[in-house]
N, C-alpha and C positions, 0 to 999 in steps of 0.2 A: 295294646302294646305300642309303645313309642318307636318310631323308626330310628335305626342306628344313625348316629351323627357322623358326618365325614370329618376326619381330622385334616389339618392343613396338609400333612404329607400325603394323605389319600387324595386330596384335591389335586395336588401337583402330579401324582402318579396317573390318575385317570385322564387329566388334561394332556400330559405328555404322551400317553398311549394313543390318544386321538391324533396327535400330530405325527407320530412315528408311522402311522398307517398310510399317510399320503406325503411322503418326503418331497417329491418334486413340486407339488402344489404349495406345500409349506415353504419351500425354498424360494419360489417365485414371489409369493406374497410377502415373505420377510425381506426379499430383495428390494421391493418397492419402498418399504419403511426405511431400510438401510440407506438407500440412495438419498431419500429426503433428509434424514438426519445427518448423513455425511456431508451433503451439500451445505446445509445450514451451519454445521460445526466448522467446516473448512473455511467458509466465509468469515465467521467470527474469529477463528484462529489465525488466519492469514492477516486479517485486519489488525488484530491485536499484536501480532508479530511485527507487522509493518510499523505500527505506532511505537513499539518498543525500539525498533531500529531508528526511527526518527528521533526519539528522545535520546538515544545513545549518541546519535550524530550531533544533535544540538548540544549535548553535554560536552562532547569533544571539541566542537567548533566554537561553542558559545553563542548566546543569543544577543550579544552586546555589540554587534556590528550594525552600523547605520550607514546609509548612503545618501549623498546629497548631489543633486543634479539640476541643471537649468530647466525651467519650465517655459512658459510663453508670456509675452507681454499682454497688457490689457487689450491690445488690438489684434491679438492672435499671432504675433510674430515670434519666432524663436529668440529666446534671450540667451545670455551667457553669464557665467559666474565671474565676479571681479577677480583680477589678478591676485588680490590679497586674500581670497576666500580660504585657501588652505591654511595660511598662517593665522588668520583670525579664528578659525575653528580649533586650531591647535592650542589656542590660549584658554579655551574652556577648561576649567579645573578638572572635572572628572574624566576628560578625554585622555586616553592612554597613548594612542598613536593615530596618525592621519597619513593617508597616501591618496594618490589620484591617478587617473588615466584620462587621456584626451583623444577623441576621435580624429582620424586622419583621412583625408581624401586621397587614398591610395589603395591599390590592389596588390595581392600577393599571389604568385603562381610558382609551380614547381620548376619550370624553366621559362626562358624567354620566347619559346616557340608555341606556347599555348595561347589560343585566341583570347582576347581581352574579355569576351562575354562569359568565359568559363572560370569565374572567380571562386566558385565553390562556396559562396556565402561566408567568406572569412573576412572579418573586420580587422583593420590595421589600427592599432592604438599606441599612442605614446604612453610610457609608464615611468613612474618614479622608482628609484632603486629600493625604496623601503616598502614596496607594495606587498611582497609575500608575507612579511611579518604582520601586516594589518589585516589582510583577508584570510590568513591561514593557509596559504598556498605552499605546496611542497613540490620538489623536482622529481620527475620520473627519469630524466636523463640530463646530463650536463649541469650547468650552473646558471643562476639568475644573473641579471645585468648588474654590473658594479660601476664604480666611478670611471673606470677606463672604457669598458665595452659600451657603456651608455653613450659615449661620444663618437663611436664608430659604427659602421654598418653591420651591426649584430642584432639578432632577433631571437626572442624566446617564443615558442609556439604553445598555444593551449592544446589540451589533449585531443579534442575533436579536430582542431585545425591541423595538427600533425598527422592524424589519420587521413584527412582529406587530401593532404599534400603528399602522402606516401612517405613521411619521414618517421622512421622508427627510433633512431637514436641521434642525438646531437653530436657534432664533431667539427673540427676545423675544415674538413673537406666537404661538409654538407652545406649547400647554399640554396637559397630560393630567390626568385626574381620579384623584388618588392619595390614599388614606386619607380620602376624604370631602371633599377640598378640591383646588383647582386648584394644580398645580405647573408652573412654566415649564421647558421643556426647554432647558437651556443647553449641552448637549453630547451627542454620539453617539460611542460607542467603536468602534474597529476590533475585529475578533475577537481574543480574548486566548487564544492556544494553551495557555499553562500555567495558566490560570485560566478554564476554559471555563464555569464557573458564572456568571461575570460577563456572559457573552454574553446570558443570558436574565434579566438583572436590571435593575431600576430603582434607581439609586443616589442616595441623598440624603445630605446632610451629617449628621454625628454630632450637632451641637447641635440642628438642627431636628427630627431624629428623636426626641430626648429631650423636647423642649418641646411638639411638636405631634402626634407619632404614637405616644406611649406606649412608647418604647424604654426598656428597663431598663438599658442601658449595658454589658451583657455582650457581649464579642466572641464570635462563633461561628466565625470563621475568622481566624487570625493568619498573615499571610504574612511569611516570613523569608528575606531574601536574605543569603547568607553567602559567605565567601571560598571559591573553588572547591576549594582544597586541604583545606578543613576541613569539608566537607559531612558526611561520615560522623561525625566527632567531634561536631559540633553536633547532628546528628540524634539522637545517643545521649543527650544531656543536655537536650533540649528539654522532654520531658514533666516531668521533675523540676524544671526551672526554671520552667515555666509554672504548675505546681500542686505546690509542694513537699509539701503535706500529703497529696495523693492523686494521685501521678503515674500510677497505673493508670487514672484517669478521664480521661486525655488521649489523643487520637489524633494521631499525627504521620505525615505522608505526604510523598512527594516527587512533585510533578506530572509530572516527566519520566519517572518510572517508569510512569505511566499511559500515556504515549505509547509507551514501549517495549513495554508489555503489548499495546497495540493492534497494534503491529508484529508481535508474536509471534502474535496471532490471525490477522493477514493471512497470515503465513507458513504457518500450519496450513491455511488455505484454499488457499494456493498449492500445498501438497503434494497436495491433492485434484485441483487442476487439472493438475498435472504427471502424475498418474496417468491422467487422461483423455487427455492428450496422448500418453502411452505407449500407451494402447489404440488411439488413432488411428494411431500409428506402426505398431503391430502389424498393424492392418487393412491399412495401406498395403503392408506386407511381404507379406501374403497375396495382395494384388492383383498384386504383382510376380511372385510364384511362379506364380500362375494364368496370367499373361501368358506367362511363359517355358514352362510346360508346354504351353499351346496352341500356342506358337510351334514347339515341337519336333514336335508332331503335324502341323502345317500344312506343315512344311518337311522332311518325311521324304525327299522326292525330292532336295532340295538336299543333304541330309546324305549320301545314297547316292552322288550324283555326286561330292562332294568326297572321300569315302572311296575311290571307284574311281579317282580321279585321284592318289591317294597320301597323302591327309591321314590322319594317325594318330588314334587314339582320343583321345590327349592333346590334339591340336590342336583337335579338335571340342569337347572338354570346355572348353578354354580359350576358344574362340569364344563359346559360350553363357554361360559364366561372365562373360566380358567384357561381353556384352550386359546381363546382370543388374546388374553393377556400374555400368555407364554409366547404365542406367535409374534405379537407386537414387541415384547421385550427382547426376543431373539433378534428381530430386525433392528431394534434400537441399539442393542449392544454392539452388533456388527457395524452399524452406522457410526457409532462413537469411535470405535477402533479405526474404521476406515477414514473418518474425518481427521483424527489425530495423525494418522499415517500420511495423509495428503498434506496437512499443514507442516509436519516435520520435514517432509521431502522438499516442499516448495521453499520453506524458510532456509533449509540447508543449502539449496542451490543458489539462493540469493545472499548467503552469508549473513542471515538475520538471526537474532535469538528466537528460539521457538517458544511461543507462549500460547497455551490453550486454556482459557479461563475455566475453573472448576464449575462455575455457575452455568456455563454453556453445556458442559458434559452432563451435569445433573439435570439441567433443563431439557436436554435432548431425551434422556431416559424418561423423565416425567411426562414429556409430550407423547412418547410412545405408549405409556401406560394409559393416558387419557384416551388416545386413539383406540387402544385395545378395548377399553370399557365401552366407548361409543360404538365401535364396530361390532362388538359381540353382544350388545344389549338386546337388539331385536332378534338375532338368531337364537340366543339363549332363551328368551321369552317364548319364541315360537316352538322351540323344542319342548319346553316345559308344559305347553298347552296341548300337546298331542295326546289323545286318549290311548291308553294301552292297547285296547282291542283293535282300534284302527291302525295303530303302528305295527302291531304283530301281523296283521293281515296284509301288509304291504309286501308285494313280491320282491 
């Protein structure tokens, strides 16, 4: 007489019955799997959401901003851009707008009573009136410099500079001590992602910088906005255009590349975190294997009874393998839900779009099933090899 064959539903029923008999142990074992899957899925989800935010930011700001600055001479001395550099760059056909800032040898303080050593790391720069349009800057308070205010002691503060100086809002009565005289704060900028150096700067007009702050008139950073399709071509000729006599003394960069480099750094850290998640997943798999081995030892009498009633070795093996798979799948499903929840919460707090790749969720569940098979293979084989008489005689 052939032994009865276990249907798929029967396999699930007997596997689930074994898990229900030890709820606390099952919970702790599944928790190890869940933590590993959640850690790995959270890393992937947060990284993907961060990349989506970067893409959204670059789409909004554009990747067509280039900067030009002075480098060093052949002998290692600091060079400077020619006076005509801005005008010459503006003549390049694909260039849409050009603006510039120049570093000043001046400090800015909230009042004239603050020691000179406590400058707060705020740079003072001369700025052209067309700077916001070129770099994509917007105002948080007040207004940008215009043809009138650029000639008088008026200043616009970057977002970080305003925080360090304790200036919340611009206004006619708000003044800072800059270069040994009072300057009125006429504006405060929002953060400028593609020109982060402006966030920690106090920006004054080009004319007043020349007349009152000893500015030599040389631009130290020229911002160039060009047609999106011509970025590479313009980047290749900027150095020679800005300084035809010594193009090797010119530095050309693309701010969006810095953002991409930052993203690459984040991805390197994500690789480390994925490794830690994999370790947690491995530990969870060991926990499942331990649970299944103990389960075999505790249920020797049950195994002997089933064998004596006609269950084959294969059916016993399938039963315990099903328990291991169900236990791992339970932890994997909980881990996926937890990982999605962590990613959603973090992305929401950062005002990022939430993106969790489907391949990551499917891969997480697949990994738990593989762990279930590996963790349950030995206990299932051990259970199937128990002789019925020996198992029934176990106290």
